[in-house]
C-alpha positions as a LaTeX table, in Angstrom:
\begin{tabular}{lrrr}
\hline
Residue & $x$ (\AA) & $y$ (\AA) & $z$ (\AA) \\
\hline
Met1 & 70.25 & 209.20 & 142.74 \\
Ile2 & 71.90 & 211.14 & 145.91 \\
Ser3 & 72.12 & 208.91 & 148.94 \\
Ser4 & 69.97 & 210.25 & 151.59 \\
Asn5 & 72.60 & 209.18 & 154.20 \\
Cys6 & 75.13 & 212.01 & 152.28 \\
Pro7 & 76.80 & 213.81 & 155.05 \\
Leu8 & 77.20 & 217.17 & 152.97 \\
Asn9 & 74.64 & 219.71 & 153.01 \\
Lys10 & 72.34 & 220.29 & 150.21 \\
Glu11 & 74.26 & 223.28 & 148.96 \\
Val12 & 77.66 & 221.34 & 148.91 \\
Arg13 & 75.91 & 218.57 & 147.12 \\
Lys14 & 74.81 & 220.64 & 143.98 \\
His15 & 78.45 & 221.59 & 143.45 \\
Cys16 & 80.03 & 218.03 & 144.37 \\
Ile17 & 77.66 & 214.98 & 143.41 \\
Pro18 & 80.33 & 212.60 & 142.73 \\
Asn19 & 80.83 & 212.38 & 146.46 \\
Cys20 & 77.62 & 211.41 & 147.07 \\
Ile21 & 76.70 & 208.64 & 144.76 \\
Pro22 & 77.86 & 205.39 & 146.63 \\
His23 & 78.32 & 202.42 & 144.39 \\
Ser24 & 75.64 & 203.87 & 141.86 \\
Gly25 & 77.03 & 201.83 & 138.70 \\
Leu26 & 79.64 & 204.56 & 138.05 \\
Asp27 & 82.49 & 202.54 & 136.78 \\
Ile28 & 86.15 & 202.98 & 138.11 \\
Leu29 & 87.37 & 204.72 & 134.77 \\
Thr30 & 84.69 & 207.32 & 135.80 \\
Leu31 & 86.00 & 207.89 & 139.35 \\
Leu32 & 89.48 & 207.93 & 137.98 \\
Asp33 & 88.83 & 210.43 & 135.54 \\
Tyr34 & 86.98 & 212.69 & 138.20 \\
Asn35 & 90.35 & 212.63 & 140.45 \\
Lys36 & 92.94 & 212.81 & 137.42 \\
Gly37 & 92.82 & 216.65 & 137.45 \\
Met38 & 92.82 & 217.06 & 141.23 \\
Asp39 & 96.15 & 218.34 & 142.95 \\
Pro40 & 97.19 & 215.84 & 145.97 \\
Trp41 & 96.22 & 217.45 & 149.33 \\
Thr42 & 99.72 & 217.90 & 151.09 \\
Pro43 & 100.00 & 218.96 & 154.59 \\
Glu44 & 101.35 & 222.44 & 153.06 \\
Arg45 & 98.23 & 222.83 & 151.05 \\
Ile46 & 96.03 & 221.90 & 153.72 \\
Ile47 & 97.75 & 224.43 & 156.07 \\
Met48 & 97.62 & 227.27 & 153.26 \\
Tyr49 & 93.83 & 226.27 & 152.43 \\
Arg50 & 92.73 & 226.52 & 156.17 \\
Lys51 & 94.75 & 229.74 & 156.89 \\
His52 & 93.14 & 231.04 & 153.62 \\
Leu53 & 89.82 & 230.51 & 154.97 \\
Gly54 & 90.66 & 231.94 & 158.56 \\
Leu55 & 89.98 & 228.87 & 160.32 \\
Thr56 & 91.45 & 227.39 & 163.41 \\
Gln57 & 92.01 & 223.64 & 163.16 \\
Leu58 & 89.23 & 223.06 & 165.43 \\
Glu59 & 86.74 & 225.01 & 162.93 \\
Phe60 & 88.18 & 223.39 & 159.80 \\
Ala61 & 87.77 & 220.10 & 161.77 \\
Ala62 & 84.09 & 220.67 & 162.17 \\
Leu63 & 83.27 & 222.09 & 158.59 \\
Leu64 & 84.95 & 218.96 & 157.21 \\
Gly65 & 83.36 & 216.82 & 159.99 \\
Val66 & 86.30 & 215.22 & 161.67 \\
Gln67 & 87.95 & 215.69 & 164.63 \\
Arg68 & 90.80 & 218.44 & 165.38 \\
Asn69 & 93.31 & 215.91 & 165.94 \\
Tyr70 & 93.05 & 214.43 & 162.60 \\
Ile71 & 93.57 & 217.75 & 161.11 \\
His72 & 96.57 & 218.23 & 163.25 \\
Met73 & 97.89 & 214.97 & 161.86 \\
Leu74 & 97.17 & 215.83 & 158.36 \\
Glu75 & 99.34 & 219.01 & 158.53 \\
Lys76 & 101.96 & 217.44 & 159.95 \\
Gly77 & 102.32 & 214.74 & 157.40 \\
Leu78 & 101.29 & 211.95 & 160.08 \\
Arg79 & 98.02 & 210.99 & 158.12 \\
Thr80 & 97.15 & 211.58 & 154.49 \\
Pro81 & 93.28 & 212.43 & 153.61 \\
Ser82 & 90.82 & 209.74 & 152.44 \\
Pro83 & 89.60 & 209.86 & 149.00 \\
Thr84 & 86.46 & 210.97 & 150.42 \\
Leu85 & 88.04 & 213.84 & 152.62 \\
Ser86 & 90.22 & 214.95 & 149.49 \\
Arg87 & 87.11 & 215.28 & 147.56 \\
Leu88 & 85.31 & 217.21 & 150.05 \\
Met89 & 88.23 & 219.61 & 150.26 \\
Asp90 & 88.35 & 219.89 & 146.39 \\
Cys91 & 84.82 & 220.76 & 146.54 \\
Leu92 & 84.91 & 223.02 & 149.04 \\
Glu93 & 87.90 & 224.89 & 147.66 \\
Gln94 & 85.74 & 224.97 & 144.01 \\
Lys95 & 82.78 & 226.34 & 145.79 \\
Glu96 & 84.82 & 229.24 & 147.93 \\
Glu97 & 86.63 & 230.05 & 144.38 \\
Asn98 & 83.22 & 230.37 & 142.56 \\
His99 & 81.18 & 231.98 & 145.36 \\
Gly100 & 83.47 & 233.38 & 148.34 \\
Lys101 & 84.28 & 232.17 & 151.64 \\
Arg102 & 81.08 & 233.42 & 153.19 \\
Asn103 & 79.03 & 230.80 & 151.29 \\
Leu104 & 81.06 & 227.69 & 152.88 \\
\hline
\end{tabular}
């Protein structure tokens, strides 16, 4: 069951269900398998992805639901993305690959 408190919109949830199932009985091995194939979000990868989308730090922050300063710190390597933010970026990247930038 998808949490009604999920911050993701309905369209993103369809493509990214694991991010919206808080403590739903998924065991840790299931979650680890989900993360296994994901490349880490390095500062360079975050910058490349944001620029690929043609977004400013402020616009990218708004898309992700975080502050612009947090994006700045991620891109400078001063912070690392949380597992939830990493999954959200994975999800957006996958959706963009499947459907194009216009549908984000």
